[in-house]
NUNU-903087 format. One line per 2 residues: number of its first residue (from 0); their letters; for each residue z, y negated, x negated of C-alpha. Coordinates in nm, 3 decimals. Layout:
NUM) A) Z,Y,X | ...
***
This chain:
0) MR) 11.436,-7.503,-8.071 | 11.388,-7.763,-7.763
2) TS) 11.709,-7.781,-7.531 | 11.787,-8.007,-7.277
4) PD) 11.979,-8.323,-7.429 | 12.367,-8.342,-7.310
6) EA) 12.499,-8.674,-7.289 | 12.684,-8.754,-7.606
8) AP) 13.016,-8.831,-7.647 | 13.140,-9.156,-7.740
10) KT) 13.048,-9.241,-8.051 | 13.304,-9.281,-8.322
12) GD) 13.185,-9.597,-8.520 | 13.046,-9.944,-8.439
14) SA) 12.699,-9.974,-8.384 | 12.594,-10.208,-8.668
16) AP) 12.320,-10.480,-8.736 | 11.999,-10.318,-8.911
18) NK) 11.993,-10.245,-9.295 | 11.719,-10.398,-9.468
20) EL) 11.614,-10.142,-9.732 | 11.421,-10.142,-10.086
22) EL) 11.292,-9.830,-10.164 | 10.989,-9.659,-10.313
24) KF) 10.909,-9.290,-10.187 | 10.664,-9.007,-10.427
26) EF) 10.522,-8.754,-10.283 | 10.374,-8.494,-10.554
28) DQ) 10.338,-8.113,-10.529 | 10.633,-7.878,-10.579
30) SF) 10.574,-7.704,-10.891 | 10.658,-7.998,-11.040
32) AN) 11.041,-8.068,-10.903 | 11.198,-7.855,-11.156
34) RL) 11.079,-7.998,-11.462 | 11.120,-8.389,-11.251
36) RN) 11.476,-8.275,-11.214 | 11.532,-8.204,-11.612
38) AA) 11.336,-8.497,-11.726 | 11.588,-8.622,-11.999
40) WL) 11.471,-8.942,-11.963 | 11.596,-8.961,-11.622
42) RA) 11.878,-8.778,-11.696 | 11.946,-9.099,-11.933
44) LQ) 12.007,-9.301,-11.622 | 12.262,-9.103,-11.444
46) TG) 12.596,-9.195,-11.410 | 12.822,-8.892,-11.275
48) RA) 12.725,-8.563,-11.165 | 12.410,-8.494,-10.956
50) ST) 12.456,-8.319,-10.618 | 12.273,-8.099,-10.388
52) RA) 12.315,-8.036,-10.044 | 12.129,-7.950,-9.733
54) VN) 12.006,-8.206,-9.521 | 11.895,-8.081,-9.204
56) AT) 11.784,-8.344,-8.902 | 11.619,-8.305,-8.550
58) YF) 11.400,-8.596,-8.449 | 11.433,-8.698,-8.050
60) DT) 11.139,-8.868,-7.820 | 11.042,-8.872,-7.456
62) PD) 10.794,-8.639,-7.381 | 10.524,-8.931,-7.367
64) KA) 10.661,-9.025,-7.760 | 10.748,-9.397,-7.678
66) LY) 10.977,-9.437,-7.939 | 10.645,-9.308,-8.164
68) RH) 10.415,-9.537,-7.991 | 10.670,-9.806,-8.061
70) GL) 10.660,-9.767,-8.432 | 11.023,-9.602,-8.399
72) SL) 11.213,-9.271,-8.485 | 11.525,-9.147,-8.388
74) RV) 11.693,-8.834,-8.556 | 12.016,-8.687,-8.545
76) RK) 12.133,-8.524,-8.871 | 12.415,-8.313,-8.946
78) ER) 12.672,-8.469,-9.199 | 13.000,-8.370,-9.282
80) GG) 13.253,-8.422,-8.998 | 13.000,-8.483,-8.776
82) YT) 12.685,-8.605,-8.727 | 12.462,-8.971,-8.725
84) QT) 12.215,-9.097,-8.539 | 11.978,-9.311,-8.718
86) IK) 11.686,-9.554,-8.604 | 11.410,-9.666,-8.775
88) AS) 11.144,-9.914,-8.751 | 10.826,-9.927,-8.941
90) AG) 10.754,-10.287,-8.901 | 10.878,-10.508,-9.193
92) KA) 10.771,-10.602,-9.526 | 10.592,-10.382,-9.769
94) FT) 10.776,-10.084,-9.841 | 11.104,-10.240,-9.665
96) RN) 11.196,-10.081,-9.307 | 11.485,-10.178,-9.048
98) EW) 11.724,-9.901,-9.033 | 12.041,-9.854,-8.735
100) DL) 12.322,-9.604,-8.851 | 12.549,-9.477,-8.565
102) KI) 12.819,-9.196,-8.632 | 12.835,-8.971,-8.353
104) NR) 13.020,-8.649,-8.307 | 12.738,-8.435,-8.127
106) PV) 12.377,-8.319,-8.203 | 12.221,-8.523,-7.949
108) PD) 12.109,-8.901,-7.947 | 12.383,-9.160,-7.800
110) RA) 12.227,-9.278,-7.486 | 12.460,-9.582,-7.441
112) FV) 12.375,-9.724,-7.795 | 11.997,-9.737,-7.698
114) HG) 12.061,-9.854,-7.368 | 12.311,-10.117,-7.496
116) NP) 12.058,-10.252,-7.737 | 11.804,-10.506,-7.587
118) EF) 11.534,-10.532,-7.829 | 11.549,-10.154,-7.762
120) RA) 11.535,-10.155,-7.388 | 11.278,-10.425,-7.405
122) QL) 11.050,-10.215,-7.549 | 11.105,-9.873,-7.426
124) GD) 11.272,-9.904,-7.037 | 11.578,-9.900,-6.888
126) RA) 11.521,-9.537,-6.872 | 11.362,-9.391,-7.197
128) AE) 11.696,-9.269,-7.312 | 11.772,-9.048,-7.063
130) RF) 11.421,-8.833,-7.136 | 11.495,-8.737,-7.488
132) EP) 11.437,-8.428,-7.629 | 11.375,-8.300,-7.933
134) MF) 11.001,-8.286,-8.095 | 11.074,-8.158,-8.429
136) ET) 11.323,-8.051,-8.762 | 11.327,-8.153,-9.098
138) RI) 11.511,-7.908,-9.327 | 11.521,-7.999,-9.696
140) RR) 11.730,-7.947,-10.020 | 11.825,-8.265,-10.149
142) TT) 11.941,-8.307,-10.486 | 12.061,-8.700,-10.548
144) RN) 12.180,-8.867,-10.867 | 12.289,-9.251,-10.946
146) LV) 12.129,-9.400,-11.202 | 12.269,-9.704,-11.346
148) GD) 12.007,-9.959,-11.541 | 12.037,-10.299,-11.691
150) EG) 12.284,-10.537,-11.615 | 12.456,-10.268,-11.416
152) TE) 12.158,-10.216,-11.151 | 12.216,-9.920,-10.934
154) IS) 12.015,-9.687,-10.754 | 12.000,-9.405,-10.607
156) CD) 11.744,-9.128,-10.696 | 11.709,-8.881,-10.391
158) LD) 11.448,-8.539,-10.467 | 11.401,-8.364,-10.097
160) VG) 11.199,-8.028,-10.122 | 11.140,-7.818,-9.758
162) EI) 10.984,-7.843,-9.491 | 10.926,-7.963,-9.151
164) AG) 10.918,-7.719,-8.868 | 10.796,-7.800,-8.509
166) PD) 10.746,-7.498,-8.212 | 10.436,-7.438,-8.390
168) GS) 10.467,-7.398,-8.762 | 10.561,-7.600,-9.041
170) VP) 10.453,-7.818,-9.345 | 10.612,-7.843,-9.677
172) IT) 10.763,-8.144,-9.839 | 10.835,-8.258,-10.157
174) EL) 10.932,-8.627,-10.227 | 11.149,-8.826,-10.469
176) EL) 11.289,-9.146,-10.300 | 11.433,-9.429,-10.547
178) EL) 11.629,-9.662,-10.337 | 11.785,-9.992,-10.475
180) KS) 12.188,-10.004,-10.377 | 12.252,-10.322,-10.604
182) GD) 12.126,-10.520,-10.858 | 11.755,-10.617,-11.033
184) PA) 11.485,-10.502,-10.779 | 11.297,-10.525,-11.141
186) VL) 11.495,-10.158,-11.267 | 11.390,-9.994,-10.940
188) FE) 11.005,-10.058,-11.045 | 11.037,-10.011,-11.438
190) IA) 11.208,-9.684,-11.353 | 10.898,-9.630,-11.066
192) RR) 10.644,-9.659,-11.367 | 10.813,-9.449,-11.605
194) LN) 10.792,-9.202,-11.342 | 10.430,-9.247,-11.295
196) ES) 10.373,-9.191,-11.656 | 10.532,-8.898,-11.636
198) FP) 10.395,-8.685,-11.341 | 10.155,-8.692,-11.111
200) VR) 10.290,-8.911,-10.795 | 10.133,-9.069,-10.500
202) LV) 10.336,-9.376,-10.382 | 10.340,-9.308,-10.005
204) KR) 10.506,-9.522,-9.746 | 10.458,-9.244,-9.472
206) SK) 10.771,-9.122,-9.359 | 10.901,-8.780,-9.225
208) SE) 10.888,-8.857,-8.931 | 10.499,-8.950,-8.928
210) QG) 10.463,-8.624,-9.076 | 10.625,-8.458,-8.816
212) YR) 10.477,-8.630,-8.566 | 10.117,-8.563,-8.739
214) MI) 10.203,-8.183,-8.729 | 10.300,-8.162,-8.395
216) DG) 9.980,-8.371,-8.321 | 9.718,-8.145,-8.474
218) GK) 9.761,-8.226,-8.838 | 9.462,-8.450,-8.916
220) PH) 9.543,-8.793,-9.019 | 9.396,-9.076,-8.872
222) WC) 9.198,-9.374,-9.008 | 9.386,-9.694,-8.913
224) KQ) 9.289,-10.067,-8.853 | 9.400,-10.390,-9.001
226) MP) 9.725,-10.502,-8.847 | 9.754,-10.884,-8.764
228) VE) 9.976,-11.066,-9.014 | 10.301,-11.178,-8.824
230) LA) 10.423,-11.545,-8.906 | 10.677,-11.757,-8.777
232) EG) 10.585,-12.063,-8.605 | 10.542,-12.350,-8.893
234) AT) 10.522,-12.054,-9.148 | 10.458,-12.161,-9.503
236) GE) 10.171,-12.117,-9.727 | 10.353,-11.872,-9.920
238) EV) 10.480,-11.723,-9.618 | 10.066,-11.656,-9.508
240) LV) 10.016,-11.508,-9.882 | 10.301,-11.281,-9.892
242) GS) 10.242,-11.148,-9.504 | 9.857,-11.129,-9.573
244) LT) 9.912,-10.897,-9.884 | 10.164,-10.723,-9.696
246) KC) 9.950,-10.618,-9.431 | 9.664,-10.527,-9.646
248) LE) 9.863,-10.310,-9.880 | 10.022,-10.123,-9.569
250) HL) 9.634,-10.115,-9.402 | 9.533,-9.938,-9.705
252) GA) 9.774,-9.695,-9.772 | 9.765,-9.614,-9.377
254) NE) 9.424,-9.496,-9.473 | 9.460,-9.288,-9.814
256) DC) 9.520,-8.936,-9.631 | 9.227,-8.986,-9.439
258) VL) 9.025,-9.006,-9.731 | 9.202,-8.709,-9.903
260) AR) 9.148,-8.500,-9.611 | 8.846,-8.649,-9.523
262) SH) 8.911,-8.576,-9.162 | 8.704,-8.947,-9.045
264) EE) 8.487,-9.137,-9.218 | 8.609,-9.447,-9.108
266) GV) 8.917,-9.375,-9.344 | 8.716,-9.485,-9.658
268) HQ) 8.569,-9.810,-9.540 | 8.905,-9.912,-9.375
270) AR) 9.038,-9.861,-9.764 | 8.784,-10.029,-9.891
272) VA) 8.807,-10.296,-9.688 | 9.147,-10.324,-9.708
274) LR) 9.111,-10.367,-10.113 | 8.815,-10.636,-10.046
276) RM) 9.075,-10.839,-9.804 | 9.373,-10.861,-10.072
278) RA) 9.087,-10.939,-10.343 | 9.000,-11.234,-10.078
280) AF) 9.361,-11.321,-10.044 | 9.395,-11.385,-10.432
282) SI) 9.087,-11.563,-10.433 | 9.176,-11.797,-10.161
284) YK) 9.513,-11.809,-10.320 | 9.325,-11.908,-10.639
286) PL) 9.435,-12.282,-10.672 | 9.805,-12.201,-10.637
288) LP) 9.834,-11.836,-10.829 | 9.913,-11.830,-11.223
290) GH) 9.573,-11.741,-11.342 | 9.639,-11.440,-11.525
292) LR) 9.781,-11.284,-11.240 | 9.531,-11.335,-11.004
294) RE) 9.251,-11.218,-11.310 | 9.457,-10.903,-11.363
296) FG) 9.497,-10.822,-10.991 | 9.137,-10.948,-10.917
298) GR) 9.014,-10.681,-11.172 | 9.229,-10.396,-11.090
300) LK) 9.134,-10.363,-10.674 | 8.766,-10.441,-10.736
302) WA) 8.799,-10.129,-10.978 | 8.991,-9.909,-10.669
304) AD) 8.710,-10.071,-10.443 | 8.385,-9.920,-10.649
306) EF) 8.543,-9.597,-10.673 | 8.551,-9.562,-10.285
308) GP) 8.162,-9.732,-10.298 | 7.980,-9.433,-10.321
310) AR) 8.149,-9.224,-10.039 | 8.123,-9.535,-9.803
312) DW) 7.750,-9.567,-9.924 | 7.609,-9.223,-9.883
314) DV) 7.862,-9.212,-9.556 | 7.651,-9.531,-9.378
316) FG) 7.308,-9.325,-9.516 | 7.380,-9.028,-9.346
318) ME) 7.534,-9.161,-9.001 | 7.343,-9.507,-8.971
320) VL) 7.021,-9.454,-9.214 | 6.902,-9.109,-9.192
322) GP) 7.079,-9.007,-8.918 | 6.856,-9.242,-8.624
324) VA) 6.504,-9.110,-8.783 | 6.617,-8.737,-8.796
326) RT) 6.733,-8.763,-8.483 | 6.366,-8.860,-8.351
328) MP) 6.167,-8.576,-8.581 | 6.416,-8.263,-8.569
330) ED) 6.189,-8.020,-8.730 | 6.064,-8.251,-9.042
332) PD) 6.178,-7.985,-9.298 | 6.193,-8.274,-9.585
334) LA) 6.449,-8.459,-9.371 | 6.639,-8.145,-9.382
336) LL) 6.640,-8.121,-9.746 | 6.739,-8.478,-9.721
338) AG) 6.996,-8.416,-9.521 | 7.154,-8.174,-9.700
340) EV) 7.150,-8.366,-10.039 | 7.322,-8.605,-9.845
342) VH) 7.600,-8.338,-9.792 | 7.623,-8.270,-10.171
344) RQ) 7.657,-8.691,-10.268 | 7.923,-8.698,-10.034
346) DL) 8.093,-8.404,-10.180 | 8.055,-8.534,-10.487
348) AY) 8.155,-8.933,-10.399 | 8.478,-8.789,-10.171
350) AR) 8.586,-8.575,-10.499 | 8.545,-8.865,-10.697
352) AG) 8.723,-9.108,-10.411 | 9.019,-8.853,-10.412
354) AM) 9.033,-8.843,-10.754 | 9.095,-9.252,-10.811
356) LS) 9.399,-9.187,-10.524 | 9.584,-8.909,-10.691
358) SP) 9.538,-9.125,-11.048 | 9.825,-9.278,-11.239
360) EY) 9.576,-9.644,-11.251 | 9.605,-9.655,-10.863
362) TG) 9.972,-9.552,-10.820 | 10.033,-9.784,-11.118
364) LK) 9.835,-10.082,-10.933 | 10.064,-9.996,-10.573
366) ID) 10.366,-10.030,-10.752 | 10.289,-10.373,-10.939
368) LV) 10.150,-10.531,-10.607 | 10.445,-10.417,-10.418
370) DF) 10.645,-10.584,-10.708 | 10.444,-10.867,-10.719
372) LH) 10.564,-10.956,-10.362 | 10.883,-10.888,-10.397
374) AR) 10.923,-11.052,-10.727 | 10.678,-11.365,-10.626
376) PW) 10.635,-11.480,-11.016 | 10.444,-11.757,-10.885
378) RM) 10.726,-11.941,-10.837 | 10.805,-11.970,-11.228
380) SV) 10.482,-12.121,-11.311 | 10.359,-12.308,-11.009
382) EG) 10.479,-12.672,-11.039 | 10.343,-13.033,-10.859
384) EA) 10.086,-13.076,-10.593 | 10.018,-12.672,-10.583
386) GV) 10.400,-12.618,-10.505 | 10.421,-12.843,-10.232
388) RL) 10.127,-12.679,-10.070 | 10.263,-12.329,-10.101
390) FT) 10.581,-12.412,-9.945 | 10.496,-12.649,-9.697
392) DG) 10.333,-12.612,-9.367 | 10.076,-12.316,-9.398
394) RD) 9.832,-12.519,-9.174 | 9.779,-12.817,-9.443
396) FA) 9.639,-12.521,-9.727 | 9.452,-12.324,-9.467
398) AE) 9.224,-12.653,-9.355 | 9.137,-12.704,-9.680
400) AL) 9.042,-12.317,-9.764 | 8.873,-12.265,-9.455
402) DK) 8.649,-12.608,-9.549 | 8.587,-12.493,-9.850
404) AH) 8.455,-12.152,-9.742 | 8.244,-12.277,-9.448
406) GK) 8.092,-12.541,-9.616 | 8.011,-12.284,-9.881
408) LL) 7.856,-12.088,-9.668 | 7.653,-12.340,-9.483
410) KR) 7.561,-12.463,-9.772 | 7.361,-12.100,-9.881
412) GR) 7.258,-11.996,-9.549 | 7.073,-12.392,-9.521
414) RF) 6.724,-12.153,-9.608 | 6.822,-11.904,-9.347
416) AK) 6.476,-11.756,-9.215 | 6.309,-11.765,-9.575
418) MS) 6.598,-11.614,-9.771 | 6.558,-11.261,-9.972
420) AA) 6.700,-10.967,-9.912 | 6.897,-11.055,-10.251
422) ER) 6.996,-11.388,-10.078 | 7.106,-11.244,-9.782
424) HE) 7.352,-11.032,-9.944 | 7.540,-11.316,-10.097
426) LR) 7.555,-11.483,-9.762 | 7.643,-11.147,-9.600
428) ID) 7.979,-11.182,-9.866 | 8.068,-11.554,-9.856
430) AK) 8.057,-11.457,-9.410 | 8.317,-11.205,-9.546
432) KV) 8.531,-11.459,-9.741 | 8.500,-11.687,-9.460
434) RY) 8.603,-11.420,-9.232 | 8.921,-11.297,-9.381
436) AA) 9.026,-11.628,-9.474 | 9.047,-11.720,-9.066
438) EF) 9.191,-11.355,-9.007 | 9.474,-11.464,-9.256
440) FA) 9.588,-11.763,-9.115 | 9.458,-11.721,-8.782
442) PL) 9.849,-11.641,-8.663 | 9.889,-12.055,-8.743
444) YD) 9.649,-12.148,-8.486 | 9.564,-12.145,-8.060
446) EA) 9.425,-11.763,-8.046 | 9.238,-11.933,-7.789
448) KV) 9.107,-12.130,-7.987 | 9.041,-11.855,-8.284
450) KP) 8.876,-11.591,-8.100 | 8.540,-11.734,-8.028
452) FL) 8.496,-11.827,-8.392 | 8.586,-11.489,-8.519
454) AS) 8.351,-11.356,-8.270 | 8.043,-11.540,-8.377
456) LK) 8.151,-11.449,-8.737 | 8.149,-11.068,-8.641
458) VL) 7.794,-11.081,-8.490 | 7.671,-11.274,-8.784
460) QD) 7.830,-11.005,-9.027 | 7.687,-10.669,-8.835
462) DL) 7.332,-10.824,-8.846 | 7.355,-10.905,-9.219
464) GV) 7.518,-10.556,-9.253 | 7.266,-10.353,-9.135
466) QN) 6.996,-10.547,-9.332 | 7.231,-10.475,-9.669
468) DI) 7.294,-10.099,-9.535 | 6.870,-10.059,-9.537
470) EV) 6.877,-10.229,-9.924 | 7.150,-10.002,-10.050
472) AR) 6.978,-9.710,-9.920 | 6.662,-9.801,-10.097
474) GL) 6.883,-9.787,-10.434 | 7.015,-9.419,-10.309
476) VE) 6.703,-9.310,-10.267 | 6.561,-9.383,-10.583
478) SL) 6.852,-9.219,-10.730 | 6.722,-8.853,-10.544
480) AG) 6.637,-8.669,-10.844 | 6.743,-8.323,-10.995
482) GG) 6.694,-7.950,-10.862 | 6.298,-7.939,-10.981
484) ED) 6.022,-8.193,-10.977 | 5.907,-8.023,-10.627
486) KA) 6.220,-8.080,-10.497 | 6.247,-8.446,-10.611
488) RR) 5.922,-8.550,-10.455 | 6.012,-8.383,-10.105
490) LR) 6.349,-8.588,-10.144 | 6.176,-8.916,-10.209
492) YA) 5.876,-8.884,-9.961 | 6.166,-8.822,-9.676
494) GG) 6.371,-9.134,-9.848 | 6.041,-9.317,-9.800
496) LV) 6.008,-9.220,-9.449 | 6.311,-9.309,-9.363
498) IG) 6.294,-9.659,-9.510 | 5.946,-9.715,-9.371
500) WH) 6.093,-9.615,-9.003 | 6.389,-9.893,-9.064
502) AH) 6.175,-10.152,-9.203 | 5.931,-10.151,-8.919
504) AA) 6.271,-10.187,-8.721 | 6.379,-10.502,-8.904
506) IK) 6.150,-10.685,-8.769 | 6.275,-10.652,-8.426
508) RE) 6.613,-10.767,-8.552 | 6.512,-11.048,-8.727
510) KH) 6.538,-11.249,-8.427 | 6.869,-11.150,-8.355
512) AL) 6.968,-11.249,-8.659 | 6.846,-11.570,-8.694
514) EA) 7.044,-11.618,-8.335 | 7.360,-11.512,-8.492
516) WK) 7.304,-11.738,-8.786 | 7.249,-12.045,-8.508
518) GY) 7.552,-11.900,-8.327 | 7.798,-11.946,-8.604
520) KA) 7.667,-12.280,-8.700 | 7.766,-12.390,-8.316
522) AE) 8.110,-12.257,-8.326 | 8.337,-12.446,-8.330
524) RF) 8.628,-12.505,-8.598 | 8.928,-12.394,-8.490
526) WV) 9.133,-12.538,-8.781 | 9.015,-12.904,-8.731
***
C-alpha cells in the first residue's frame, strides 16, 4: 500500500469554505446490518431507491502524524470520474465538524491546497504537505437512503459495512450515519431515538480516521482528559453553558472505548468525571434553566455516574489502598487472597459499566443531550432577569455563581480541624463544585490569576480525596463475604489490616490537609 505520493494534478474544483455538518453516527454489531436495512419504519421514511456502492479511500499523513496530532484528517476517495480530497477537523460543537472537500483527478493529495490554506500552514508548517504518505485504507460498502420527515426535512442515511486496512492487518467496521441535509434538526433526533429503540446501537463521535490511527498505533483505546472550553472574548452566559456541556460530552465519549476495552483504569475515572461535570453545569445554571429539564438530566446523569462507581471504587482500592500495603508484605497469604477477590470484584464492576454503556438508556441520554445543545430549549421559557443574564457578558453570571459556590465551601469548612469523615466528604463535594465552576468560567478571565486559585483547589481536593478513599475502602471491606466462613474471615482480616495501615498513615496526612485548607482560604479569587 505504501507508495511515494506524486504531485497531484491541478485541482478540478475550487477550494470551498468548510462545511458545517450535523450528523449522528451509530455503531453496532454487523449481524444486525440486514435487519436494519429491512426495517419497515425506516423504509417508510425513504424517498426514491436506495443505492449501494463501494466507498474506498486512502488516508494520508506525514511520517510523524502531524495531521493527526493537530486534530485533522486527510483522505482521498475514488469517485465517479475522478477523486475527492477531504480534510476534516475534529474541533467544533458536539457531533459537528469542519470539512473541506476538493475535486482532484489523481489518487494523491493536492499539496497546493494545503500550502495555500493559511490555517493549515500555520499548524503544520510550510513543508508538511511534501511529506504526505498513505497511512491506511477504508474499504466500505455503503448503502445510502434519502429520508424525508415532517415538513419536508431531508436526511441522508448511510449504512457502512466493511473494514479499515493497514500495513499489518485490518479491523471490521459497521456504522450508520444520519446527516441533516435540510429542514428541522428535531426530525433527525426523533429518527435517532427510534433507531435506538429498535436496535442495539451506540452513539459515537469517533471517525473512521480515528479508528484507523488507533489500529496502526497498536489498537488499544486511550483515555482522555477534559479539554478546556474555547470561548471568544465577551462570551455570553449561554455560550459558557453550551461550550462547557459540549466539552463534557466529548470528554465522556472519548473515554467510552477505554472503559469497554479495560485498556487503562483512568478511562472509567475520566468518564465519571465528565458526567459529574455535566451535573455541576446544570446545577450552576439552576437559576437560568427550566426546572424540569435540569431535574431530568440531573437524574439521568447521576444514574450513569453511579453505574461507573463500583469499577472506579475497586480500581482505587486495588491500586491505592491495597497496593502500598501488599508491597510491604508480599508474602502474606491473606493479602494475596484479598488481591484475588479485588480482581473478581473489578471484573463484575466493569461488566456492569460496559452493560450501561451499551444500553439504550445510555445511548438515549446522549441523543437527548446533543439535541438539548442544538435546540437550546431554555430559550422558549427563560424571560426577565434570567434571560438578561444568559445573553449578556458571561462574567456577570460567573461572578455570582463563583461567589455562591466559594462562600458555601468556606462556610462548610469553618470547623475543618474537627470535622468528621462524613463532614469532610461533604466538604470535598463542595470543593469539586467550586473547581468545576472555576474551570467552566476560566476562559473569561486572565489565566495568570486563574491558575493559582485552581492549584490551591487541586491540593485541597487531593488531600480530601485520599481521606475519602479510605472511607470508601471501609465500606468495600464490609461487603466482602461469600465463599465460605473461612474465606470471609480471612478477607475481613486482610481488609482490616489494610484499613489499619492507612489509618496510621492518616495521622501524618492530617497536618498536610490543614495546610491545604489554609492555602485555599488564602488564595486570591480571580473573578473579583
